DOKE-900121 format. One record per residue (C-alpha): residue in one letter; x, y, z. Coordinates in steps of 0.2 Angstrom, whole numbers, padded with zeros to 4 digits, always signed. Example, Ala and Ser with C-alpha at 12.3 -4.5 7.8 and 13.67 -1.06 7.14 Angstrom:
% DOKE-900121
A+0062-0022+0039 S+0068-0005+0036 
This chain:
% DOKE-900121
M+0140-0206-0162 L+0134-0205-0144 E+0137-0224-0142 S+0155-0223-0148 E+0158-0209-0136 V+0151-0219-0121 K+0162-0234-0127 S+0177-0223-0128 D+0174-0216-0110 W+0172-0233-0103 K+0189-0238-0111 L+0197-0223-0104 L+0191-0227-0087 L+0202-0243-0088 T+0218-0235-0092 P+0230-0237-0078 G+0232-0219-0071 I+0213-0215-0073 F+0208-0232-0066 R+0218-0229-0051 A+0209-0212-0049 V+0192-0220-0050 L+0197-0233-0037 I+0203-0220-0025 G+0188-0209-0027 S+0176-0223-0024 A+0186-0228-0009 I+0185-0212+0000 A+0167-0210-0005 I+0162-0227+0003 L+0175-0225+0018 G+0168-0208+0023 Q+0151-0217+0027 F+0159-0229+0039 M+0167-0215+0049 G+0150-0213+0058 V+0142-0197+0052 N+0126-0204+0045 A+0125-0216+0059 V+0124-0201+0071 L+0112-0191+0060 Y+0100-0206+0057 Y+0101-0214+0074 G+0106-0199+0086 P+0090-0199+0097 S+0092-0218+0099 I+0110-0217+0103 F+0107-0203+0116 E+0093-0213+0124 T+0105-0228+0127 S+0115-0216+0137 G+0100-0214+0149 L+0093-0197+0142 S+0074-0195+0140 S+0067-0195+0123 G+0064-0176+0124 D+0082-0172+0129 S+0088-0184+0115 L+0078-0175+0102 F+0084-0158+0108 Y+0102-0164+0107 Q+0099-0170+0090 A+0092-0153+0085 L+0108-0145+0091 I+0118-0158+0081 G+0108-0153+0065 L+0111-0135+0068 V+0130-0137+0070 N+0131-0148+0055 M+0122-0135+0044 G+0132-0120+0051 T+0149-0129+0050 T+0146-0135+0032 V+0143-0117+0026 L+0159-0112+0035 A+0169-0126+0027 L+0163-0120+0010 L+0168-0102+0013 I+0186-0107+0019 I+0190-0123+0008 D+0199-0113-0006 R+0210-0104+0007 V+0214-0118+0018 G+0215-0132+0005 R+0206-0148+0003 K+0219-0160+0011 K+0223-0148+0026 L+0204-0148+0030 V+0204-0167+0030 Y+0219-0168+0041 I+0212-0156+0054 G+0194-0163+0053 V+0198-0181+0053 S+0210-0179+0067 G+0197-0171+0077 M+0184-0184+0072 I+0196-0198+0079 V+0198-0189+0096 S+0179-0186+0097 L+0174-0204+0093 I+0186-0211+0105 L+0180-0200+0119 I+0162-0205+0114 G+0167-0223+0115 I+0175-0220+0132 Y+0159-0212+0138 F+0149-0227+0134 L+0162-0239+0141 K+0167-0231+0157 G+0156-0215+0158 E+0146-0220+0173 S+0161-0226+0183 L+0171-0210+0178 G+0157-0199+0183 M+0155-0192+0165 S+0139-0181+0162 S+0127-0181+0148 T+0134-0163+0144 F+0151-0171+0141 L+0143-0183+0129 L+0134-0169+0120 G+0150-0159+0119 C+0159-0174+0111 F+0145-0177+0098 L+0145-0158+0094 A+0164-0158+0092 Y+0162-0174+0081 I+0149-0166+0069 F+0159-0149+0069 F+0175-0158+0063 T+0165-0170+0051 A+0155-0156+0043 G+0170-0145+0042 S+0180-0158+0033 I+0175-0174+0024 S+0156-0169+0022 A+0161-0154+0012 V+0177-0160+0004 I+0171-0176-0003 F+0160-0168-0016 V+0174-0155-0021 F+0187-0168-0022 L+0176-0179-0034 S+0172-0164-0045 E+0190-0159-0047 M+0200-0175-0046 Y+0195-0182-0063 P+0200-0177-0081 T+0186-0168-0090 R+0184-0182-0103 I+0179-0196-0090 R+0173-0185-0076 G+0154-0189-0079 L+0157-0208-0078 A+0170-0207-0064 M+0159-0196-0053 S+0144-0208-0056 I+0154-0223-0050 A+0161-0213-0035 G+0143-0207-0031 F+0136-0224-0033 S+0149-0230-0020 L+0145-0216-0008 W+0126-0221-0008 V+0130-0239-0006 G+0140-0234+0009 T+0126-0224+0015 Y+0114-0238+0013 L+0125-0250+0022 I+0128-0239+0037 G+0110-0236+0038 Q+0106-0254+0039 L+0121-0260+0049 T+0121-0246+0063 P+0106-0253+0073 W+0114-0271+0073 M+0131-0264+0078 L+0124-0254+0092 E+0116-0269+0099 N+0129-0282+0095 A+0145-0272+0096 T+0138-0261+0110 P+0138-0242+0107 A+0156-0241+0114 G+0162-0254+0101 T+0153-0245+0087 F+0161-0228+0090 F+0178-0236+0092 L+0176-0244+0075 F+0171-0228+0068 A+0187-0220+0075 F+0197-0234+0067 M+0189-0232+0050 C+0196-0214+0050 I+0214-0220+0049 P+0213-0228+0031 Y+0203-0213+0025 M+0217-0201+0031 L+0231-0212+0024 I+0222-0213+0007 V+0221-0194+0006 W+0238-0191+0013 K+0247-0204+0002 L+0237-0205-0014 M+0226-0190-0017 P+0232-0174-0026 E+0229-0157-0018 T+0216-0150-0031 A+0215-0132-0024 G+0223-0120-0037 K+0227-0134-0049 S+0222-0135-0067 L+0213-0150-0074 E+0229-0153-0084 D+0240-0153-0069 I+0228-0166-0060 E+0228-0177-0075 R+0247-0177-0076 F+0247-0182-0058 W+0236-0197-0061 M+0246-0202-0077 K+0262-0201-0068 K+0256-0213-0055 K+0250-0227-0067 
């Protein structure tokens, strides 16, 4: 009986509308990792040291980033139902793009423009604020709400696997990128990767706030 249920679920995953939902969920899960948040959380002290800060200051800056990340995540969870998932993504990712571009400019021209380390810290804190307030909170809500009940377990497993693959890849690639693409190039790339994420959410994702599972399933089946 259990074996036939699993087979049935796998067959359901391949139906056109559902398969599209699984692909989109996996895409936003993995793309979210290439927008830089885990690179900053994992390698923040090293990144700050490349800007000329001492190791002590770098660790202090990283502690501030951790506090902002935690506080903003809690705030996002409190307002996500009132604001809506997609609106949080639009606001947050727009702020991320601006912050990442400013960080890239700092590493590219900061010395000649007379930008201080305080400016860099402000940009990183803004980036973490917008990230934690949008994609970091919304992704797990989206993945829990966007799939029909009958395939939710399998679909979320696939999307979750994609997310952790992205996390692993960015963890391995960030040191290489910082060295070979330079910090400026790395953060410009992160800013660029925000664009396909925003387009996918805007064009392809349903707003799940206030919608029943039946409404969301109809949305996917209409798109097949």
